[in-house]
N, C-alpha and C positions, 0 to 999 in steps of 0.2 A: 504494500500500500504506500503510495507516495502522491505528493502534489507537485506538479511541474510548473504551473503558472497560476497567478492570481491577479484578478482585476477588481479594483474597488472604485465605486462611484458614491460620493457623498457619505462615506463611512468614516465616523470620527473626524479626524483632522484632514482626511484626504478627500479633495474634490474629485480628482481622478488620479489613479495611480495603477501601475502594472509592475508585477514582480515575477522573476523567474527563479527557480530553486534548483540547486544541485540534487541529483538523485540520492545522494548520501548525506552530505553535510553542508549546511548553510549557516553563516553567522551574520546577523543584522546588527550593525554597530552604529553608534552615533551618540550625540549628547542627549540628555533628558528632554522630554517634551517634543521629540521629533516624530513620534508615532511608532516606535519599534514594537511596543506592546500591542498596539492596535492591529498590526499585521498578524500577529499570532492569534489575537482574539477573533479576527475575521476567518482565519483558517479553521479554528475550532468551532466557529459558528456553523460551518459546513458539516461538522460531525454530529452536533447535537441540536441544530436548528434554532439556537438562541445563544445569547452571550454567556460565555463561561465565567464572566465576572459578575453575573447576576444583574446586569443592567437591563432596563426595559428597552424595547425596540426604539422608542422615541429618543432614548438617551444616547444611542449610538449614531443618530443622525448628525451630519455636519450642520453647524449652526446656519439657520435660514433655509435649509433644503426641505423639500416635501417628500423625498423618497431616498432610499439607499438601495444599492445592489452589491452583492458579492458574487463574483463569478470565478470559477476555477476549472482547470483541467487536471484531473487526477488520474491515477493509474493503479490497476489491481491485476496481478498475475499477467502482466504484459499487455493488458487491454486498457486503452485510454478512454475516459468518459468525462463528460462535462457535468458540473453542478452549478446551480444558480439559486440564490435566495434574494428575494426583493421585498421591500416593505414600502407601502404607500400610506402616507399620513391621512390623506383625505378618505381613503377607503377604510383605513384602520385595520388593514389586513397584511399578512405576510404570506408570501407564496414561495414554493420551492419547485425546482425543475431538476430532473435527472435526464441527461441526454435529450434535452428539450421537451421532455414529456412532463406535463404538470402533475404534481402529486396531490392526491385528494386531501391528505393530512400531512402535517409536518413530521409526525412521528414515523412516517414511512421512510424518511430520510435516514433514521438511525440504523447504523450497521452498514450502510452503503459506502461510507468513508469513515474510517476509524482514526481517532487521534487522541493523544493524551497531553494535557496541558498542565505545566507547573508554572505557578505565578507566585512570587514572594508576598504579594499583597493578600494572598489567600491564607497564609500561614496562621495568623491569629484567628481569622474568620472561620476557617475550616476546622482547625484542631481544637478550638475553644467553644464552638457552637454545636450542640448535639444535632440540630436539624441539618446543618451543613455537612457533618460527618456522614449522616444517613444519605444525603444527596451524593456525596463522594462515591459511596458504594452503589447507589442506584444507577448513576450514570455509567459506571464501569460495567455492571451486569447487563444493563440495557444494550450496550454496544456489542456484547457477546451473545445475546439471546433475545430475539425479537419478541418471543412469547412473554418474557419477563416484563417488558415495557407495556404490553397489552394488559397483563395482570395488574400492574401498578396503576395504570390509568383507570381500570375498572374498580380497583380497590378504593381509590380516592373519590370516585363518583358515589359509590355505596356509602363510604364514610360520611360524605357531605350530607347525604339524605338521612342517614341515621342520626347524625348530630342535629339536623334541623328538627327531626321528630323529638329528640330529647329536649331541645331548647323550647319547643312549642308546647309539649305536653308535660314535661317535667315529672313530678311525683305521681301524676295521674296514671302514668304508665305502670306503676308498681301494682295497681289493682287490676290492670288489663295488660299484662306482659305480652300477650299474643301479638300486639302491634309491633313489638320489637323482634319477635322470633324469626320472621323471614329475613330481616336485615342481618340478624346475628348469624344465621346459617351462611348467607352469602359472604359476609365479612370474614368469618372464620375460615371458610374454604379458600377464598382468594388470599387472605392473609397468611395461611399456612404455606401456600406455594411460594409467596414472596420471602417469608422467613427462611424456608429451606434453601431457596436459591441463593440468598445472601450468605447463609452459613456454608454452603458448598463452595461458593466463590472464595470465601475467607479462608477455608482450609487450604486452597491452592496458593493464595497470595500472601498469607501470613509468613511462611518461611522465607519467601523471596524478599519481602520487606525487611525482615530481620537480618538477612544476609547482606542486603545493600546498606543498611544502616551501619553495620559493623565495618564494611569496606570504606564508607565515606568518613565516618567518625573516628575510625581506628581506636576504638575504646572497648572496654570490657562490658559496657552497658548493653543490655538486651532490650531491643524494641519488640513489643508484642502488640497485636491487634486483637481485641477481644469483643465478641458480640454478646450483648446482654439483652435478654428477652424473657418473657414468661415461658417461652418454649426453651427448655434446656437442650444442649446439643444431643444428649442421649435420648431425647424425646422427639426427634425429628419424624420418626415413623408415625407418631400419633399427634402431630402438631395441630391438626384441625380440632381434635378433641380437647387438647389443652387450651387452645384459644377460645373455644366455645364455653368451657368452664370458667375461664377468666372473665369473659363478658357477663356471664350469669352472676358470678361472685361480686362483681363491681357495679351491678345494675343500680343499686340504691344510691351509691355515690354519684354515678353518672346522671341519674335523674335529678339529683340535687344540683350538680354542677352544670349540666346541659351539654356535655360532650363526652366522647368515647375515651376511656382510660386504658384500654388494652388493645394491642395489635402492633404491627410493624411500624406504624407511624409514631409509636412511643418507645421503640427499641433504641438501643445505644450501641454505637461503634466506639470503643474506647481504645486509645493508644496509651500504652504504658512503657515506662523506662524503668527497668529493674522492679517491675510490679507496682510502680507508683504512677498515678494518672498523669500523663504528660500535659494535659490541659490545665492541671492544677499546679504542678511543680516544675515543669521543664522551663529552661531559659529559652530566649528567642532563638538562639543558635541551635539548641537541641530540637526545637519545634521545626525549624526550617529543614534540618537534616532528616527529621522523621518524615516530613511531607515529601521531600526529595526521594527518600528511600521508597515510600509508598508509590509515588508516581512511576518510578523506574520499574517497580514490581508490577504495576498496572500494565505497562507496555508488554512485559513478558507474559502476563496472564492472558491478555487479549490475543497475543500471537499463538499461544498454546490452544486457545479455545476456537479461534477462527482460521488458523493456519496462515494468517497474514499479519506481518508486523505493522502496528499502527504508526502513524507519523508522530514523532515525539517533539513536542513544542515546549521549549525551556526558556522562560522569560526571566531576564536579569539573573540568571542562575548563579553567577559568580560573585554577586554582591555579598559582602560580609563573610566570604570564604577565604581562608588563607590559601597559599599556593598549593600546599599538600592536598587539601580537601578539593580544590578546584581540579587538580590532576586526577584525583580519585573519581570525581564525577565524570570527567572526560573519558576515563578508562571504561566506566560503566556504560555511558551512552554510546560508546563505540560498538558495544555489543547489541545495540538496538538496530532498528531499520533506519528510515530517513529521519534526520534530526534537523530541526530549524531552531536556532537559539538566538537570543539577543544579549547584547552586552553594551554598557555605556562606555566601556574601554576594553582593550585587550588585556586581560589580567596577567600580564607577564608570562603567558604560556604559548604565544605564537599561534593563533588560530589559523592564519593563512598557511603557515609552514606545516600545520597538522592536517592539511588537505581540505580545509573549509573554504567554500566559496564565500567571500566577504562582500556584503552589500552595505555601503555607507549611506546613511540617511542624513 
């Protein structure tokens, strides 16, 4: 999997811009505020159909513009294909095309072009916010399994309807629980598949992330990724039953509060260093190294699941890394597929001499 060219119109600071990328290694260099991060954001947009930085579609519009478009030529298994995403302010809609064929839903784009994005601005947000850690796992599994994304979308639709019922009816539901029974059954069934998919993915990615952390940090610290749910790992075979019981047991509390308390939307992905919660105790440097290790592990996981190495997008990856750690990162990403990275400066490691095509912004 690779991206060979990119064309941007009214995206972020670019009115019009075109870029070409090396099939293996490209470095985008330049001073801050030149748009280096925006290029990677645009490439990742093609993989997940939205901003990897959590921005609304209106927020990525160039100031004063009424539409934006991202166009690219990608390649998979030697076959080139085009991708285009466009957003129109007046219509309030975003549309995607694959090979000039319009897609009915943006979710159909997921899996056509896979990419992994590391961004230093995500370190605190992702590793300290439970919902962002769940999103981290959901995006990963969605790119490797189209059925997972479908389950996730259905789950949140059911959850929304169940929460609406809890909010509107409240404690009246305790005397007439039949109103919740149908929603409970659907929620437990869909939720069980999501939890099991997350746990299965984590079994594969956990040792990879731990290995990468050790190679970057060169320390005895052990990074672990732990999934916490009402469904214990040993209970995966009966996950639906466990979730059904949890919904029944918390029904009184839910009726009082007006929202659902059990299910994958409440589960936690926890990163630990030597069995201590990284989101509570780790330094900024440790958190960055942990997220770097996870992202590199994501790339290997996606390749193992799809047979295609994703494009690895590394934004400002060398900031705050000493030369030894920067070299360790370069060694690890050399084992990946196509790499596109950004740097405000060449961190004394000679990117050009190491075979990177350098684009100066």
